[in-house]
N, C-alpha and C positions, 0 to 999 in steps of 0.2 A: 082336567086341568090341574097341574101341580101347584104347590104353594109358591114356589119361586116365580112361576109365570104369572100368577095372580098378583104378587107383590110388584113385579115389573110393570104390569098393566096399570095398576093403581098409581105408581110413580109417574108413568107417562101421562095419565089424566091430570095429575096435579100440575105437571109442567105445562100442559096445554092450557089449563084454566088460569094459571098464574102469570106466565111470562110471555110466551110466543103465540102468534096467531095460529089458528087451526084451519086446516083446509076444509072446504065444504064436503059433506058426506056424499058419496055417489051411490049409484044403484048396485054396484058390485060389492059393496061392504056387506059381508055376511057375519062379521064379528059383532060383539056387544058394543054399547055406546061408550064404553070407557076408552076405547082406542081411537086415535085421530092422527092426522098428519102434522109433524113438527118440522121446524127449520132451524138451521144454524147460519151464523154470519161469517163470511170470508172476505178478506181484503184482496182486491184485484187491481192491477196497474193498467191503465189505458192511456193512450197517447192522443192528444188533441193538436191539430195543426193551427199554427199561429203565424201571422205575417208581421215581420219587423222591418224597419227602415235602416239601411246601412249606407255608409258613404265610402266612396273610393276616389283616389286621387287621379286626376286626368291632366296630362301635360299638353299645352297648346303652344304653338309657335306664333309670336307676334312680330311684326316688322316695324322698324322705326326709320324714318326718312332722314338722311343726313347729306350735307354738301361736302364734297372733297375736291381738292385741287391737285392735279397731277400734271407732270410733264409728258407730253405725247411726242414720240420721235416721228419726224417727217423726213423721208428719204428723197434726195435729188440725184439725177443721173448726169455725169459729166464725161466727155470724150477726151482721152489723152493718147499720146504717142510715146513709144519707147524704141530705142535703137539698140541692136545687138549684132555681134559678129558670129558667123558660123563657119565651120570648116567643111568644104565639099570635097568628097573623095573623087579622084580621077584615076581610072584603071588603064594600064597598058599591057598588052600580051605579046610575048616573044617565044621562040622555039629553040631548044638546045638538044644535042645528041647525047644518048646515054648507052654505054656498052655494058652487057651483063652476060653471065654464063649460065647455061641450063644443062640438066642431066636428062639425056634421052635414053629410054629403056630399049634394049635389044634382047630378043628371046631366042634361045637355042634349045634343041631337043637332044638329050643324052639317054643312054640305057645303063641300068645298074643290075647286078646279079642278085636275084631274090630266091635262089634255090634253097630247099629245105628237106629234112629227113622225115619220113612218115613211118611210125611204128605201128605194126598190126599185131593183135593178140590172137593166138590159136589155142582153143580150149579142147582138152582131151579128157574122157571119162573112164575111170577104173573102178574095180570092186575089190573089197577085202572082207575077211571074216573077223568077227569080234565076239569074245566070250564075256558074259557078265553074270553076276549073282543077284537074285531078287529075294525078298522076304515076303512070303505068302501068309496072310493072317488066317487063323483057324479059330472060330468062335464056338464056345461051349456054354450051355445054360445050366446054372445051379440055383438051388433054393435055400434061403436062410430065414430064421425067425427073428422078428423085430418087435420089441416091446416099446410102447409109447403111452403117454398120459394125455388125456383130454379134459377140458373144462366144460362141464354141463351146466347151463344156467337154470336157476330155480327162482321163480318170481313170486313174491309175497306182497299183499296189500296191507298198508298201515295208515293210520290217521294221525295227523299232527296239527297243533294249533299254530295259526299264522296271524300275526298282527299287521294291519295296514292302516294308513292314515288317509282319510277322505276330507275334502274341503267342502264345507257347508256354507251356502251364501246367506249373508245377513244384510238387509237393506235398512239404512238410516237416512234421515234428512239433515242436510247442513245448510246453514244460512250463509250466503255469499253476497258480497257487494260487487256488482258488475258496472263497469263504466260504459255507458251507451251514448257517449258524446259524438262530436263530429268536428271536421276541420273547417276553420274560418279564415278567409283571406285578411291579412293585416299588413299595412305599410310600415316597414321597419326603418326606412331611411331612403336617402337619395344617393344613387351611384354616379360618380362623376363620369363624364363622357370620355371615350377612348381617345388617346392622343396618337395621331398618325405620325409616321416617321418624316423626317425633313424631305421636302420635295422642291425641285427647281421650278420657281415661278417668277413672274414679272412683279417687281416690287416698285410701287409708286414713290415719288420723292417725299421725304419726311423732313420736318424741322425739329431740331433739338437745341437745347440751351446748355452751353458749357458751364458747369457749376463753378469753375475756377475763375473765368474771365467774364461770364455773363453775356457772351456773344451768341447770337442765334445763328446756328449752322444749318444748312440745307443739304440733305443727302441726295445725290443724283439717282434717278431711277435706273433700273437695270434688272438683270436676272440675279436671284438669290435663293438661298435655302430657307423655306418657310415651313414651320410646324403648325398643324391644325388640330384643334380640340373639338370633339363632338359635344352636343348639349347633354346635360346630366339626365339620367333616367331614374324614375322611382323604383325601389326594390320592394316587391310584394312577397310575403312569406305566409305559408299556411300554418296556422296555430291551432292546436287541439283544444276544443272547449269541452271540459269534462261534464258528465251527467251520471251521477252515482245512483244505481237502482238496487234495492235489496231483493234477492231471488232465492227461493227454496230449491235446492238441488238434491235429488236422491243420489246416495252413494252406496254402492254394493260392495261389501267386503266378504272375503272367504275365510272362515274360521276352521282350523284343523280339528279333526275328531278321530279318536282311535277306535278301531273296530277289530274284534277278535273273532275268527272263524276257523272251523275245522276243515282241513283239506286232505282228501285221500291221496296217498303217495304210494307208488309201486316201487318196491325194493327188490333188486335182482342180486342174488349171490351165486357164486360159482362153486360147483362140487367137483372135485378131482376124481377121475376114474382111470384105471390102468387097463390097457387092451393089448392083445397079441395078434400079429398079422404075418402071413407068409409073403416074403419079398423075393421075386425071381431076380437073379444076378447073372449077367452075361460076362464070361471070362474069355479074353482074347489072347492067343499065343501065336508067335511068329515062327514059320517053318522056312528054312533056307533051301533054295533051289538054284541050279546052274543052267543057263540057257545060252544058245548060239544064234547070232543074227548076222546077215550080210549087209555091209555098209558101203554105198557108192560114194566115190570122191572124185573131184575134178582137178586136173593140173593145167596150168596156163604157161605157154612159152611165147616170146616176142620175136618178130621178124622185122628188120629195118630195111626200108626202101628209100632211094634217092629220087626226088622230084626236082627237075630243072625248070626255072622260071626267070624271064628277063622282063624287067619293068621299065617303061619309058618315063623319063623325068624331064620336065620343062624348066630350063635354067634361064634367069634374067640377069643381064649385066648392064651397067649404066655407062653411056658414052658422053663425054663432055663436048659442048658446042658453044661458040661465042656468037652473040647476036647484037644488033644495033637497033634502037628505037628512038623516035622523036617524042620529046616530052615538052608540052606547053608550060610556060612560066608567066604568071600574072604579077605585075608590079603596080602598087597603089601609092599615089602621092596626094596630099591634102592641099586644097586651094582655099584661101581665106576670102569670104564674102560678107558684106555688111547689109543688114535688112532692117526695115522699119515696120513695126507692128502696132496698129491702133487697138486700144482696150478701153473698156467702160468702167468708171468708178462711181460708186454710190456714196453720197455725202449725207450724213445724218445731222438734222437740226432738231432741237427740242422746242416745242410749242406748249405754252401753258393752257390747260383746259380744265374747266369747272364742271363737275358732274354731280348728279343726285343719285345716291344709292340707298337701298333698303337693308338695314342691319337686322338680322333675326335674333330674337331672344326668347327664352322659354318661360311660360307663365303656368303656374299650377293652380288648380281649383278643385273643390270637392263636389262630386256629383252624387246625389242620392239615388238609391235603387232599393227595391223591395225583394225580400227573400222569405221563404216559408220554412219554419222549423217545427219540430214535434216536441211538445211539452208533456212530460209524464204526469199522471193524475191518479190518485188512489181513491177507489170507491168501494162501498160495502155492498155485497151481493148475498141474497138469501139462497141457501142450498138446502133442498129437502133431505130429511134423514130417513133411513130405511124404516119401514113399519116394524112393530114388535113381533115376537114369535107367536103370540096368541092368535094373530090374524092369519097365520100361515103364510106370511110373505117371505 
């Protein structure tokens, strides 16, 4: 056992005897009595569920009974007569003669001359001699020397230093404040009811006072444009309730580091060499020759022949004729007549009627309800520390 390990073991025994509780010794302890189990305190956050009472606004509709007086129309049916004059048509039919001229077609057959000339070609074949000159190629092979340069690669291996940057990870802990709150419903106001557009409805009679004369005036009932407004509605909005909690967050950062290393590199250089080679060359020369060939050719002569042809043609001519036909003529005259028509008339009378109606109005009240929330709480927890090196742990 070295001096540093003995000193560390003595310090651990002092800490166990002075401040923190020591874990009981077990059967597996093979070290000396100076070593024992030590602990450290850590803060941990736990959440406890808690029930709270909240209130929400509930709107209810209540009805109030009122008496109203209105004029109810009562319809009566009466029988009446009306007289009117009508014109009745009377039709009379007569006949008159009408003369008209028509064109009647008359067909005749005539012949016209459609003779034509037909041209026939007669082809004859002849032969003639033709002399021409041709160029015949004569190829000869010759050899010549050709000098050329080539580049021969020579490869050599060298070492050079190369610097590169690597990123080394470094982990640190940062303290952050995290908001672990929640949304809560909250009544922010009352929204007025929607107003519908004007609609045509039956309006009961109403009494108004003229401010200038002080006379009470009664408005007659009838159809009128009425605008209706819906009851107001409460506006509920979700509001964020903050809950700030401190959390230790590990953060890993990469730190650049320069590294120098030797890298083998192959270098290729080119060496110039001169070489000689025999190149065969073909030389072509043209030789003139005269030749004779027989060429056939054709001649064409035309012969004219007359073909006689008569074509029948049908000719139509129009002949005028006068005809007579009977045309009926209808004459209409109007005769005046007087008629009596009974009809029904509905007469409207207004009758005063008293009725009891229920007028709705909105009442708001607060209704309690229970909800569960989580409340953070910090507690101290003992965490065992690793045993010392003397114990072989």
